[in-house]
C-alpha positions in Angstrom: 84.0 -62.6 -59.8 80.6 -61.8 -58.4 77.9 -60.8 -60.8 78.1 -57.0 -61.1 80.7 -56.9 -58.4 81.1 -53.1 -58.6 77.3 -52.8 -58.0 77.1 -55.2 -55.2 76.9 -52.7 -52.5 75.1 -49.9 -54.4 72.3 -52.4 -55.4 71.8 -53.6 -51.8 68.1 -52.9 -51.7 67.3 -52.6 -55.4 64.2 -54.3 -56.7 65.4 -53.9 -60.3 67.5 -57.0 -60.6 64.9 -59.4 -61.8 65.3 -63.1 -62.3 68.8 -64.5 -62.6 69.3 -67.9 -64.2 72.5 -69.6 -63.1 71.9 -72.8 -65.0 71.1 -76.3 -63.7 67.7 -75.2 -62.4 69.1 -72.6 -60.0 67.5 -69.1 -60.0 67.5 -66.0 -57.9 64.8 -63.3 -58.1 66.7 -60.2 -57.1 64.2 -57.9 -55.3 64.4 -55.7 -52.2 65.2 -59.1 -50.6 66.3 -62.0 -52.8 64.2 -65.1 -53.4 66.1 -68.3 -54.4 64.5 -71.1 -56.4 65.9 -74.5 -57.2 64.2 -76.7 -59.8 64.8 -80.3 -58.6 63.1 -82.1 -61.5 60.1 -83.3 -59.4 59.3 -79.9 -58.0 60.7 -76.5 -56.9 62.2 -75.4 -53.7 61.8 -71.7 -52.8 64.2 -70.3 -50.2 63.1 -67.0 -48.7 59.7 -65.7 -49.6 60.1 -61.9 -49.7 57.9 -59.1 -48.6 54.1 -59.4 -48.6 54.0 -57.3 -51.8 56.4 -59.7 -53.5 54.2 -62.7 -53.7 52.7 -62.0 -57.1 56.1 -61.3 -58.6 57.5 -64.5 -57.2 54.7 -66.5 -58.8 55.0 -64.6 -62.1 58.8 -65.1 -62.4 58.7 -68.7 -61.3 56.0 -69.6 -63.8 58.0 -68.0 -66.6 60.6 -70.7 -66.1 58.8 -73.7 -64.6 55.4 -75.3 -64.4 56.4 -77.7 -61.7 54.8 -77.6 -58.3 56.4 -75.8 -55.4 57.2 -78.5 -53.0 58.9 -76.6 -50.2 59.0 -73.0 -49.1 61.9 -72.4 -46.7 62.1 -69.3 -44.5 65.7 -68.2 -44.3 64.6 -66.2 -41.2 61.5 -64.5 -40.0 62.1 -60.9 -40.9 59.4 -59.0 -42.8 61.3 -59.1 -46.1 62.1 -62.8 -46.1 59.0 -64.7 -45.0 55.8 -63.0 -46.1 55.3 -63.5 -49.8 54.0 -67.0 -49.1 50.3 -66.4 -49.6 50.5 -65.9 -53.3 52.6 -69.0 -53.8 50.0 -71.1 -51.8 47.2 -69.6 -53.9 49.0 -70.4 -57.1 49.4 -74.1 -56.0 45.7 -74.3 -55.2 44.7 -72.8 -58.5 46.9 -75.3 -60.4 45.7 -78.3 -58.4 49.2 -78.8 -57.0 49.8 -80.1 -53.5 50.2 -77.4 -50.9 53.9 -76.6 -50.5 55.4 -77.6 -47.2 56.7 -74.5 -45.3 59.9 -75.2 -43.3 61.7 -73.0 -40.8 63.8 -73.1 -37.7 62.0 -73.8 -34.4 62.5 -70.3 -33.2 60.7 -68.7 -36.1 57.1 -69.3 -34.7 58.2 -67.5 -31.5 59.3 -64.6 -33.6 56.0 -64.4 -35.4 54.2 -64.6 -32.0 56.3 -61.6 -30.7 55.7 -59.6 -33.9 51.9 -60.0 -33.5 52.1 -59.1 -29.9 54.1 -55.9 -30.7 52.8 -54.9 -34.1 52.4 -51.1 -33.3 56.0 -51.0 -32.0 57.4 -52.7 -35.1 55.3 -50.5 -37.4 56.8 -47.5 -35.7 60.5 -48.5 -35.7 60.3 -49.9 -39.3 58.8 -46.6 -40.5 61.8 -44.8 -39.1 64.5 -47.4 -40.2 63.3 -47.5 -43.8 61.8 -44.0 -44.1 58.4 -45.4 -44.9 55.8 -42.6 -45.4 52.7 -42.5 -43.3 49.7 -44.2 -44.9 51.8 -47.1 -46.2 52.0 -50.3 -44.1 55.4 -50.6 -42.5 55.1 -54.1 -41.2 53.3 -57.3 -42.1 50.0 -58.1 -40.5 49.3 -61.5 -42.1 51.3 -64.5 -40.8 51.7 -67.9 -42.4 53.5 -70.2 -39.9 55.7 -73.1 -40.9 54.4 -76.6 -41.2 57.6 -78.2 -40.1 60.5 -76.8 -37.9 63.9 -78.1 -36.9 66.6 -77.2 -34.5 70.2 -77.8 -35.7 70.1 -79.3 -39.2 67.5 -80.8 -41.6 67.9 -82.7 -44.8 65.3 -82.9 -47.5 65.3 -84.9 -50.8 63.5 -83.9 -53.9 64.1 -85.8 -57.1 67.9 -86.4 -57.2 68.6 -83.1 -55.3 69.6 -82.9 -51.6 68.6 -79.8 -49.7 70.6 -79.3 -46.5 69.3 -76.8 -44.0 71.6 -75.5 -41.3 70.8 -73.2 -38.4 73.1 -70.6 -37.0 72.5 -67.5 -35.0 73.4 -64.3 -36.9 71.0 -61.5 -37.8 68.4 -63.5 -36.0 68.2 -66.5 -33.6 66.1 -68.3 -36.3 68.5 -67.9 -39.2 68.9 -70.7 -41.7 71.1 -71.2 -44.7 70.7 -73.8 -47.4 73.3 -76.0 -49.1 72.6 -77.8 -52.4 75.6 -80.1 -52.8 74.7 -81.4 -56.3 74.6 -77.8 -57.6 77.4 -76.4 -55.4 75.1 -73.6 -54.3 74.8 -71.9 -50.9 71.7 -69.8 -50.3 72.6 -67.8 -47.2 69.8 -65.3 -46.7 71.1 -62.3 -44.6 74.3 -64.0 -43.6 75.5 -62.1 -46.7 74.1 -58.6 -47.6 76.9 -56.7 -49.4 77.4 -54.5 -46.3 79.0 -54.5 -42.9 76.8 -57.2 -41.3 73.7 -55.8 -39.7 74.7 -56.8 -36.1 73.6 -54.3 -33.5 70.7 -52.7 -35.3 69.7 -49.7 -33.0 66.0 -50.7 -33.0 66.2 -54.5 -32.8 66.7 -57.4 -30.4 70.1 -59.1 -29.8 72.1 -60.2 -32.8 75.2 -62.4 -32.9 78.5 -61.4 -34.4 80.7 -64.4 -33.4 78.1 -67.0 -34.5 77.6 -65.0 -37.8 81.4 -65.4 -38.4 81.2 -69.1 -37.7 78.4 -69.6 -40.1 80.3 -67.8 -42.9 83.3 -70.0 -42.2 81.1 -73.1 -42.5 79.8 -71.9 -45.8 83.4 -71.2 -47.1 84.5 -74.7 -46.0 82.0 -76.3 -48.4 83.7 -74.4 -51.3 80.4 -73.4 -53.1 80.7 -72.3 -56.7 77.8 -69.9 -56.2 76.5 -68.0 -53.2 73.1 -66.4 -53.3 72.7 -63.7 -50.7 69.8 -62.1 -48.9 70.3 -58.8 -50.7 72.3 -57.7 -53.6 74.2 -59.6 -56.4 75.2 -63.2 -56.3 78.9 -64.2 -55.9 80.1 -66.8 -58.4 83.4 -68.8 -58.2 84.8 -70.9 -55.4 87.7 -68.6 -54.7 85.5 -65.5 -54.8 82.9 -67.0 -52.4 85.7 -68.1 -50.0 87.4 -64.7 -50.0 84.1 -62.9 -49.4 82.9 -65.2 -46.5 86.3 -65.3 -44.8 86.9 -61.6 -45.0 83.7 -60.8 -43.3 84.2 -63.6 -40.8 87.6 -62.2 -39.9 86.2 -58.7 -39.5 83.5 -59.9 -37.1 86.0 -62.0 -35.1 88.3 -59.0 -34.9 85.7 -56.9 -33.3 84.5 -59.7 -31.0 88.1 -60.3 -29.8 88.7 -56.6 -29.2 85.5 -56.2 -27.1 86.2 -59.3 -25.0 89.8 -58.2 -24.4 88.8 -54.7 -23.4 86.1 -56.0 -21.1 88.6 -58.3 -19.5 90.9 -55.3 -19.0 88.2 -53.7 -16.9 87.2 -51.1 -19.5 83.6 -49.8 -19.7 81.2 -49.4 -22.6 81.8 -45.7 -23.4 85.6 -46.2 -23.5 85.2 -49.2 -25.7 82.8 -47.5 -28.1 85.2 -44.6 -28.6 88.4 -46.6 -28.8 87.8 -49.8 -30.8 89.8 -50.2 -34.0 88.5 -50.9 -37.5 91.5 -51.5 -39.7 91.9 -50.1 -43.2 91.7 -53.6 -44.6 88.1 -53.8 -43.5 87.2 -50.2 -44.0 88.2 -50.4 -47.7 86.6 -53.8 -48.4 83.7 -53.9 -50.8 82.3 -56.7 -48.6 82.1 -54.5 -45.5 80.8 -51.1 -46.7 79.0 -49.4 -43.9 76.0 -48.7 -46.1 73.5 -50.6 -43.9 75.2 -52.2 -40.9 78.1 -50.4 -39.2 81.1 -51.5 -37.1 80.0 -49.2 -34.3 76.6 -51.1 -34.3 78.5 -54.4 -34.1 80.4 -53.3 -31.1 77.2 -52.2 -29.4 75.7 -55.6 -30.0 78.8 -57.3 -28.6 78.6 -55.2 -25.5 74.9 -56.0 -25.0 75.7 -59.7 -25.5 78.6 -59.8 -23.1 77.8 -57.2 -20.5 75.0 -55.5 -18.6 73.9 -51.9 -19.0 75.9 -50.4 -16.1 78.5 -48.1 -17.6 81.0 -48.0 -14.7 80.0 -44.6 -13.2 77.9 -45.1 -10.0 76.6 -41.5 -10.5 74.6 -42.9 -13.4 73.1 -46.0 -11.7 69.9 -44.1 -10.9 70.4 -40.9 -13.0 68.4 -37.7 -12.7 66.3 -37.0 -15.8 67.8 -35.3 -18.7 65.7 -32.2 -18.2 66.9 -31.8 -14.6 70.5 -32.0 -15.7 69.9 -29.6 -18.5 68.4 -27.0 -16.2 71.5 -27.0 -14.1 73.8 -26.8 -17.1 71.9 -23.8 -18.5 71.9 -22.1 -15.2 75.7 -22.6 -14.9 76.3 -21.5 -18.5 74.4 -18.3 -18.0 71.2 -19.2 -19.8 69.9 -20.8 -23.0 71.2 -18.1 -25.3 74.8 -18.7 -24.1 74.4 -22.4 -24.7 72.9 -21.8 -28.2 75.7 -19.4 -29.0 78.3 -22.1 -28.1 76.3 -24.8 -30.1 76.4 -22.6 -33.2 80.1 -22.1 -32.8 80.7 -25.8 -32.5 78.5 -26.4 -35.6 80.6 -23.8 -37.5 83.7 -25.6 -36.4 82.4 -28.9 -37.8 81.8 -30.4 -34.3 78.2 -31.4 -35.1 77.7 -34.1 -32.5 78.8 -31.8 -29.6 76.6 -29.1 -31.0 73.6 -31.4 -30.9 74.2 -32.3 -27.3 74.2 -28.6 -26.3 71.0 -27.9 -28.3 69.4 -30.8 -26.5 70.1 -29.2 -23.2 68.0 -26.2 -24.4 65.2 -28.4 -25.7 65.1 -30.7 -22.6 64.5 -27.8 -20.2 61.3 -26.7 -22.1 62.4 -23.1 -21.8 64.5 -20.8 -23.9 64.3 -20.1 -27.7 62.6 -23.4 -28.6 62.0 -22.7 -32.3 65.5 -21.5 -32.8 66.8 -24.6 -31.1 64.6 -26.9 -33.2 65.8 -25.2 -36.4 69.4 -25.6 -35.4 68.9 -29.3 -34.4 67.1 -30.0 -37.7 70.0 -28.4 -39.6 72.6 -30.4 -37.7 70.7 -33.7 -38.3 70.4 -32.9 -42.0 74.2 -32.4 -42.1 74.8 -35.7 -40.4 72.4 -37.5 -42.7 74.1 -36.0 -45.8 77.4 -37.4 -44.7 76.2 -40.8 -43.4 76.7 -43.9 -45.5 74.6 -46.3 -43.3 71.0 -46.4 -44.4 69.9 -47.1 -40.8 71.8 -44.2 -39.3 70.8 -41.8 -42.1 67.2 -42.6 -41.7 67.3 -42.1 -38.0 68.8 -38.7 -38.5 66.2 -37.9 -41.2 63.4 -39.3 -38.9 64.5 -36.7 -36.4 64.2 -34.0 -39.0 60.7 -35.1 -39.8 59.7 -35.2 -36.2 61.1 -31.7 -35.6 59.1 -30.5 -38.7 55.9 -31.8 -37.1 56.7 -30.1 -33.8 57.4 -26.8 -35.5 54.1 -27.0 -37.3 52.5 -27.1 -33.8 54.7 -24.3 -32.6 53.6 -22.3 -35.6 55.3 -19.1 -36.5 55.6 -17.8 -33.0 59.0 -17.5 -31.4 59.2 -19.1 -28.0 61.1 -17.4 -25.2 
Protein backbone atom coordinates (compact mmCIF):
# COMPACT_ATOMS: atom_id res chain seq x y z
CA UNK A 1 0.00 0.00 0.00
CA UNK A 2 1.11 3.58 -0.50
CA UNK A 3 1.60 5.71 2.52
CA UNK A 4 -1.72 7.49 3.11
CA UNK A 5 -3.10 6.06 -0.14
CA UNK A 6 -6.49 7.68 0.35
CA UNK A 7 -4.79 11.04 0.64
CA UNK A 8 -2.42 10.59 -2.26
CA UNK A 9 -4.35 12.78 -4.66
CA UNK A 10 -5.81 15.22 -2.17
CA UNK A 11 -2.34 15.98 -0.77
CA UNK A 12 -0.82 16.57 -4.19
CA UNK A 13 0.52 20.03 -3.43
CA UNK A 14 0.46 19.93 0.36
CA UNK A 15 3.50 21.25 2.18
CA UNK A 16 2.39 19.69 5.48
CA UNK A 17 3.86 16.23 4.95
CA UNK A 18 7.22 16.89 6.56
CA UNK A 19 10.16 14.50 6.64
CA UNK A 20 9.43 10.83 6.00
CA UNK A 21 12.01 8.27 7.18
CA UNK A 22 11.80 5.01 5.21
CA UNK A 23 14.78 3.40 6.92
CA UNK A 24 18.20 2.47 5.50
CA UNK A 25 19.07 6.16 5.14
CA UNK A 26 16.25 6.96 2.73
CA UNK A 27 14.17 10.08 3.40
CA UNK A 28 11.60 12.19 1.59
CA UNK A 29 10.77 15.73 2.63
CA UNK A 30 7.17 16.14 1.51
CA UNK A 31 6.66 19.77 0.55
CA UNK A 32 4.81 21.42 -2.33
CA UNK A 33 7.31 19.40 -4.39
CA UNK A 34 9.11 16.53 -2.70
CA UNK A 35 12.82 16.44 -1.91
CA UNK A 36 14.48 13.01 -1.68
CA UNK A 37 17.57 12.36 0.43
CA UNK A 38 19.77 9.26 0.56
CA UNK A 39 22.38 8.84 3.31
CA UNK A 40 25.16 6.82 1.67
CA UNK A 41 27.41 6.54 4.72
CA UNK A 42 30.09 8.83 3.30
CA UNK A 43 27.73 11.61 2.37
CA UNK A 44 24.20 12.51 1.32
CA UNK A 45 22.59 12.67 -2.11
CA UNK A 46 19.74 15.13 -2.55
CA UNK A 47 17.39 14.46 -5.46
CA UNK A 48 15.22 17.44 -6.45
CA UNK A 49 15.84 20.71 -4.66
CA UNK A 50 12.42 22.30 -4.30
CA UNK A 51 11.30 25.90 -4.65
CA UNK A 52 13.55 28.88 -3.87
CA UNK A 53 11.72 29.26 -0.54
CA UNK A 54 12.31 25.60 0.37
CA UNK A 55 16.08 25.81 0.81
CA UNK A 56 16.08 26.63 4.52
CA UNK A 57 13.59 23.84 5.21
CA UNK A 58 15.68 21.31 3.29
CA UNK A 59 18.74 22.19 5.35
CA UNK A 60 16.82 22.17 8.63
CA UNK A 61 15.21 18.78 8.02
CA UNK A 62 18.40 17.24 6.67
CA UNK A 63 20.46 18.39 9.63
CA UNK A 64 17.92 16.89 12.03
CA UNK A 65 18.85 13.42 10.70
CA UNK A 66 22.43 13.71 9.42
CA UNK A 67 25.61 15.75 9.86
CA UNK A 68 27.22 14.24 6.77
CA UNK A 69 28.20 16.46 3.86
CA UNK A 70 25.89 16.71 0.88
CA UNK A 71 27.97 15.28 -1.92
CA UNK A 72 25.52 15.49 -4.81
CA UNK A 73 22.44 17.58 -5.65
CA UNK A 74 20.56 16.07 -8.57
CA UNK A 75 17.94 18.06 -10.43
CA UNK A 76 15.07 15.74 -11.41
CA UNK A 77 14.18 18.40 -13.96
CA UNK A 78 14.41 22.15 -14.30
CA UNK A 79 10.97 23.30 -13.20
CA UNK A 80 10.68 26.05 -10.63
CA UNK A 81 9.60 23.69 -7.84
CA UNK A 82 12.37 21.12 -8.35
CA UNK A 83 15.68 22.90 -8.92
CA UNK A 84 15.78 26.13 -6.96
CA UNK A 85 16.30 25.43 -3.25
CA UNK A 86 19.98 24.80 -3.96
CA UNK A 87 21.45 28.03 -2.62
CA UNK A 88 20.73 27.26 1.03
CA UNK A 89 22.29 23.80 0.72
CA UNK A 90 25.45 25.29 -0.77
CA UNK A 91 25.59 27.90 1.98
CA UNK A 92 25.19 25.20 4.63
CA UNK A 93 28.10 23.27 3.11
CA UNK A 94 30.31 26.38 3.17
CA UNK A 95 29.40 27.18 6.79
CA UNK A 96 30.25 23.64 7.87
CA UNK A 97 33.50 23.53 5.92
CA UNK A 98 32.18 20.71 3.76
CA UNK A 99 33.17 20.36 0.11
CA UNK A 100 30.80 22.09 -2.28
CA UNK A 101 28.14 19.61 -3.42
CA UNK A 102 28.36 18.62 -7.07
CA UNK A 103 25.17 19.54 -8.94
CA UNK A 104 24.14 17.04 -11.62
CA UNK A 105 21.43 17.34 -14.28
CA UNK A 106 20.53 16.28 -17.79
CA UNK A 107 22.28 18.14 -20.59
CA UNK A 108 19.05 19.88 -21.65
CA UNK A 109 18.56 21.56 -18.28
CA UNK A 110 20.99 24.46 -18.82
CA UNK A 111 19.13 25.26 -22.05
CA UNK A 112 15.90 25.39 -20.03
CA UNK A 113 17.47 27.80 -17.53
CA UNK A 114 18.68 29.95 -20.42
CA UNK A 115 15.16 30.09 -21.86
CA UNK A 116 13.62 30.89 -18.48
CA UNK A 117 15.94 33.84 -18.01
CA UNK A 118 15.24 35.10 -21.51
CA UNK A 119 11.47 34.90 -20.93
CA UNK A 120 11.11 35.67 -17.22
CA UNK A 121 8.19 38.14 -17.56
CA UNK A 122 6.25 35.60 -19.61
CA UNK A 123 6.83 32.79 -17.12
CA UNK A 124 5.93 35.08 -14.25
CA UNK A 125 2.63 35.86 -15.96
CA UNK A 126 1.59 32.30 -16.83
CA UNK A 127 2.63 30.89 -13.45
CA UNK A 128 0.64 33.59 -11.70
CA UNK A 129 -2.45 32.36 -13.56
CA UNK A 130 -1.72 28.62 -13.30
CA UNK A 131 -1.13 28.65 -9.55
CA UNK A 132 -3.34 31.62 -8.62
CA UNK A 133 -0.37 33.51 -7.16
CA UNK A 134 -1.39 36.96 -5.89
CA UNK A 135 0.22 40.10 -7.23
CA UNK A 136 3.20 41.24 -5.18
CA UNK A 137 4.45 37.68 -4.58
CA UNK A 138 7.17 36.37 -6.93
CA UNK A 139 5.67 33.81 -9.31
CA UNK A 140 8.88 32.50 -10.85
CA UNK A 141 12.55 32.10 -9.81
CA UNK A 142 15.00 34.82 -10.69
CA UNK A 143 18.19 33.21 -9.29
CA UNK A 144 19.69 30.27 -11.20
CA UNK A 145 22.36 27.83 -10.06
CA UNK A 146 23.45 25.77 -13.06
CA UNK A 147 24.66 22.16 -12.82
CA UNK A 148 28.35 21.35 -12.54
CA UNK A 149 28.00 18.12 -14.49
CA UNK A 150 25.49 17.04 -17.14
CA UNK A 151 24.82 13.79 -18.96
CA UNK A 152 22.75 12.56 -21.89
CA UNK A 153 21.26 9.07 -21.52
CA UNK A 154 22.48 7.55 -18.25
CA UNK A 155 24.98 8.31 -15.52
CA UNK A 156 26.16 6.22 -12.58
CA UNK A 157 27.60 7.65 -9.38
CA UNK A 158 29.12 5.79 -6.42
CA UNK A 159 29.10 7.12 -2.89
CA UNK A 160 30.27 4.79 -0.13
CA UNK A 161 28.75 1.40 -0.92
CA UNK A 162 25.72 2.94 -2.65
CA UNK A 163 25.11 3.11 -6.39
CA UNK A 164 23.19 6.06 -7.80
CA UNK A 165 21.85 5.37 -11.29
CA UNK A 166 20.47 8.36 -13.17
CA UNK A 167 18.33 7.78 -16.24
CA UNK A 168 16.96 10.34 -18.67
CA UNK A 169 13.55 10.11 -20.30
CA UNK A 170 11.34 12.74 -21.86
CA UNK A 171 8.11 13.21 -19.95
CA UNK A 172 6.90 16.41 -18.34
CA UNK A 173 10.10 17.98 -19.67
CA UNK A 174 12.86 17.13 -22.12
CA UNK A 175 15.41 17.26 -19.27
CA UNK A 176 13.62 14.83 -16.97
CA UNK A 177 15.72 12.44 -14.85
CA UNK A 178 14.77 9.65 -12.49
CA UNK A 179 17.07 7.95 -9.97
CA UNK A 180 17.44 4.28 -9.09
CA UNK A 181 19.24 3.16 -5.90
CA UNK A 182 19.54 -0.63 -6.34
CA UNK A 183 20.98 -1.35 -2.90
CA UNK A 184 17.92 0.25 -1.33
CA UNK A 185 15.33 -0.78 -3.93
CA UNK A 186 14.24 2.85 -4.21
CA UNK A 187 13.18 4.79 -7.31
CA UNK A 188 13.03 8.58 -7.03
CA UNK A 189 11.00 9.60 -10.06
CA UNK A 190 10.38 13.35 -9.74
CA UNK A 191 7.30 14.33 -11.78
CA UNK A 192 7.00 11.06 -13.65
CA UNK A 193 4.64 10.37 -10.73
CA UNK A 194 2.41 13.09 -9.25
CA UNK A 195 -0.79 11.36 -8.01
CA UNK A 196 -2.76 12.84 -10.89
CA UNK A 197 -3.44 12.32 -14.54
CA UNK A 198 0.04 13.10 -15.89
CA UNK A 199 0.62 16.75 -16.62
CA UNK A 200 1.04 16.27 -20.35
CA UNK A 201 -0.29 19.11 -22.48
CA UNK A 202 -0.26 21.91 -19.91
CA UNK A 203 -2.13 24.75 -21.69
CA UNK A 204 0.64 27.25 -20.91
CA UNK A 205 3.80 25.23 -21.43
CA UNK A 206 6.03 23.82 -24.15
CA UNK A 207 5.76 20.32 -25.63
CA UNK A 208 5.48 17.35 -23.27
CA UNK A 209 5.77 13.68 -24.12
CA UNK A 210 3.07 11.13 -23.33
CA UNK A 211 4.54 8.01 -24.97
CA UNK A 212 8.03 8.53 -23.56
CA UNK A 213 6.45 9.15 -20.15
CA UNK A 214 4.74 5.75 -20.40
CA UNK A 215 8.00 4.10 -21.38
CA UNK A 216 9.79 5.62 -18.38
CA UNK A 217 7.15 4.30 -15.97
CA UNK A 218 7.45 0.86 -17.57
CA UNK A 219 11.21 0.95 -17.02
CA UNK A 220 10.69 1.89 -13.38
CA UNK A 221 8.21 -0.98 -12.90
CA UNK A 222 10.61 -3.47 -14.54
CA UNK A 223 13.18 -2.82 -11.80
CA UNK A 224 10.59 -3.89 -9.18
CA UNK A 225 11.29 -1.12 -6.64
CA UNK A 226 10.09 -1.68 -3.11
CA UNK A 227 9.60 2.07 -2.73
CA UNK A 228 8.80 4.85 -5.18
CA UNK A 229 9.28 8.47 -4.14
CA UNK A 230 7.25 10.84 -6.35
CA UNK A 231 7.61 14.48 -7.29
CA UNK A 232 4.39 15.37 -5.45
CA UNK A 233 2.22 13.60 -2.91
CA UNK A 234 2.73 10.46 -0.85
CA UNK A 235 5.29 7.72 -1.46
CA UNK A 236 4.22 4.29 -2.71
CA UNK A 237 5.66 1.29 -0.86
CA UNK A 238 5.57 -2.36 -1.90
CA UNK A 239 6.80 -3.92 -5.13
CA UNK A 240 3.34 -4.98 -6.31
CA UNK A 241 1.86 -1.58 -5.48
CA UNK A 242 4.61 0.32 -7.33
CA UNK A 243 4.26 -1.93 -10.35
CA UNK A 244 0.47 -1.53 -10.46
CA UNK A 245 0.70 2.24 -10.13
CA UNK A 246 3.34 2.67 -12.84
CA UNK A 247 1.79 0.26 -15.33
CA UNK A 248 -1.72 1.63 -14.89
CA UNK A 249 -0.61 5.13 -15.78
CA UNK A 250 1.60 3.83 -18.59
CA UNK A 251 -1.33 1.93 -20.10
CA UNK A 252 -3.53 5.02 -19.90
CA UNK A 253 -0.96 7.16 -21.70
CA UNK A 254 -0.41 4.50 -24.35
CA UNK A 255 -4.18 4.21 -24.80
CA UNK A 256 -4.49 7.91 -25.59
CA UNK A 257 -1.39 7.87 -27.79
CA UNK A 258 -2.70 4.95 -29.84
CA UNK A 259 -6.13 6.59 -30.25
CA UNK A 260 -4.69 9.85 -31.51
CA UNK A 261 -2.33 8.15 -33.95
CA UNK A 262 -5.13 5.90 -35.25
CA UNK A 263 -7.54 8.80 -35.75
CA UNK A 264 -4.89 10.92 -37.49
CA UNK A 265 -4.15 7.97 -39.79
CA UNK A 266 -7.88 7.79 -40.56
CA UNK A 267 -7.74 11.38 -41.82
CA UNK A 268 -9.56 12.94 -38.88
CA UNK A 269 -8.73 16.48 -37.73
CA UNK A 270 -8.02 17.98 -34.33
CA UNK A 271 -11.47 19.25 -33.41
CA UNK A 272 -13.04 15.88 -34.19
CA UNK A 273 -10.37 14.03 -32.20
CA UNK A 274 -10.68 16.33 -29.20
CA UNK A 275 -14.42 15.80 -29.04
CA UNK A 276 -14.45 12.04 -29.66
CA UNK A 277 -11.49 10.41 -27.92
CA UNK A 278 -12.36 7.84 -25.26
CA UNK A 279 -11.29 7.75 -21.63
CA UNK A 280 -12.43 4.39 -20.23
CA UNK A 281 -14.05 4.02 -16.81
CA UNK A 282 -11.05 1.98 -15.68
CA UNK A 283 -8.87 5.06 -15.97
CA UNK A 284 -11.50 7.60 -14.96
CA UNK A 285 -12.00 5.76 -11.65
CA UNK A 286 -8.32 5.13 -10.90
CA UNK A 287 -6.82 6.98 -7.92
CA UNK A 288 -3.59 7.16 -9.93
CA UNK A 289 -5.20 9.17 -12.73
CA UNK A 290 -7.47 11.66 -10.97
CA UNK A 291 -7.79 14.77 -13.18
CA UNK A 292 -6.90 17.10 -10.31
CA UNK A 293 -3.89 18.61 -12.07
CA UNK A 294 -3.34 17.13 -15.50
CA UNK A 295 -6.32 16.08 -17.60
CA UNK A 296 -6.84 13.53 -20.42
CA UNK A 297 -8.04 16.34 -22.70
CA UNK A 298 -4.72 18.11 -22.13
CA UNK A 299 -2.85 14.87 -22.95
CA UNK A 300 -4.66 14.60 -26.27
CA UNK A 301 -3.84 18.24 -27.03
CA UNK A 302 -0.15 17.48 -26.41
CA UNK A 303 -0.24 14.41 -28.64
CA UNK A 304 -1.85 16.43 -31.44
CA UNK A 305 0.78 19.12 -31.10
CA UNK A 306 3.53 16.49 -31.18
CA UNK A 307 2.23 14.54 -34.16
CA UNK A 308 0.49 17.19 -36.24
CA UNK A 309 0.70 20.83 -37.30
CA UNK A 310 -1.78 23.55 -36.43
CA UNK A 311 -3.97 23.36 -39.55
CA UNK A 312 -7.41 22.09 -38.50
CA UNK A 313 -8.69 20.76 -41.81
CA UNK A 314 -10.92 23.67 -42.79
CA UNK A 315 -9.30 25.92 -45.44
CA UNK A 316 -11.64 28.76 -44.40
CA UNK A 317 -9.56 29.02 -41.24
CA UNK A 318 -6.10 28.98 -42.78
CA UNK A 319 -5.97 32.81 -42.72
CA UNK A 320 -9.00 33.55 -40.50
CA UNK A 321 -10.67 36.89 -40.02
CA UNK A 322 -10.31 38.35 -36.54
CA UNK A 323 -12.71 37.23 -33.87
CA UNK A 324 -14.10 40.74 -33.65
CA UNK A 325 -14.95 40.82 -37.35
CA UNK A 326 -16.73 37.47 -37.17
CA UNK A 327 -18.57 38.58 -34.03
CA UNK A 328 -19.86 41.72 -35.78
CA UNK A 329 -21.41 39.62 -38.53
CA UNK A 330 -22.95 37.17 -36.05
CA UNK A 331 -24.52 39.97 -34.01
CA UNK A 332 -25.91 41.63 -37.13
CA UNK A 333 -27.47 38.36 -38.33
CA UNK A 334 -28.81 37.60 -34.86
CA UNK A 335 -30.54 40.95 -34.58
CA UNK A 336 -28.14 42.64 -32.21
CA UNK A 337 -26.25 42.11 -28.98
CA UNK A 338 -29.39 41.93 -26.83
CA UNK A 339 -30.66 38.96 -28.82
CA UNK A 340 -27.34 37.18 -28.43
CA UNK A 341 -27.27 37.92 -24.69
CA UNK A 342 -30.80 36.62 -24.35
CA UNK A 343 -29.81 33.34 -26.00
CA UNK A 344 -26.64 33.14 -23.85
CA UNK A 345 -28.69 33.49 -20.66
CA UNK A 346 -31.06 30.76 -21.87
CA UNK A 347 -28.19 28.43 -22.63
CA UNK A 348 -26.71 29.16 -19.20
CA UNK A 349 -30.05 28.35 -17.57
CA UNK A 350 -30.13 25.07 -19.48
CA UNK A 351 -26.69 24.16 -18.14
CA UNK A 352 -24.94 24.67 -21.48
CA UNK A 353 -22.27 26.88 -19.98
CA UNK A 354 -19.60 26.52 -22.64
CA UNK A 355 -21.94 27.47 -25.47
CA UNK A 356 -23.19 30.42 -23.44
CA UNK A 357 -19.60 31.62 -23.03
CA UNK A 358 -19.03 31.56 -26.78
CA UNK A 359 -22.08 33.74 -27.36
CA UNK A 360 -21.08 36.20 -24.64
CA UNK A 361 -17.67 36.48 -26.25
CA UNK A 362 -19.30 37.52 -29.53
CA UNK A 363 -20.78 40.49 -27.68
CA UNK A 364 -17.51 41.36 -25.96
CA UNK A 365 -15.37 40.98 -29.07
CA UNK A 366 -17.37 43.57 -31.02
CA UNK A 367 -16.67 46.26 -28.43
CA UNK A 368 -20.30 47.29 -28.60
CA UNK A 369 -23.50 46.34 -26.83
CA UNK A 370 -24.16 45.94 -23.09
CA UNK A 371 -20.52 45.37 -22.13
CA UNK A 372 -20.94 45.44 -18.34
CA UNK A 373 -23.85 43.01 -18.52
CA UNK A 374 -21.82 40.72 -20.77
CA UNK A 375 -18.82 40.87 -18.43
CA UNK A 376 -21.00 40.04 -15.43
CA UNK A 377 -22.53 37.06 -17.21
CA UNK A 378 -19.15 35.80 -18.38
CA UNK A 379 -17.75 36.11 -14.86
CA UNK A 380 -20.69 34.15 -13.48
CA UNK A 381 -20.28 31.43 -16.11
CA UNK A 382 -16.55 31.11 -15.42
CA UNK A 383 -17.18 30.87 -11.68
CA UNK A 384 -19.65 28.07 -12.38
CA UNK A 385 -17.11 26.18 -14.47
CA UNK A 386 -14.44 26.66 -11.81
CA UNK A 387 -16.71 25.33 -9.07
CA UNK A 388 -17.20 22.10 -11.00
CA UNK A 389 -13.67 21.68 -12.32
CA UNK A 390 -11.33 19.14 -10.66
CA UNK A 391 -8.16 20.11 -12.52
CA UNK A 392 -6.20 22.76 -10.62
CA UNK A 393 -4.82 24.15 -13.88
CA UNK A 394 -8.20 24.48 -15.58
CA UNK A 395 -9.86 25.81 -12.42
CA UNK A 396 -7.23 28.51 -12.01
CA UNK A 397 -7.56 29.51 -15.67
CA UNK A 398 -11.30 30.02 -15.16
CA UNK A 399 -10.73 31.96 -11.94
CA UNK A 400 -7.96 33.97 -13.60
CA UNK A 401 -10.57 35.04 -16.13
CA UNK A 402 -12.88 36.08 -13.30
CA UNK A 403 -10.14 38.22 -11.79
CA UNK A 404 -9.37 39.82 -15.13
CA UNK A 405 -13.03 40.67 -15.63
CA UNK A 406 -13.15 42.22 -12.14
CA UNK A 407 -10.25 44.50 -13.09
CA UNK A 408 -11.98 45.54 -16.30
CA UNK A 409 -15.23 46.23 -14.49
CA UNK A 410 -13.40 48.49 -12.07
CA UNK A 411 -12.27 50.50 -15.07
CA UNK A 412 -15.77 50.51 -16.52
CA UNK A 413 -17.05 51.67 -13.16
CA UNK A 414 -20.72 51.75 -12.41
CA UNK A 415 -21.75 53.02 -15.82
CA UNK A 416 -23.72 50.73 -18.05
CA UNK A 417 -22.29 50.61 -21.57
CA UNK A 418 -24.61 50.54 -24.53
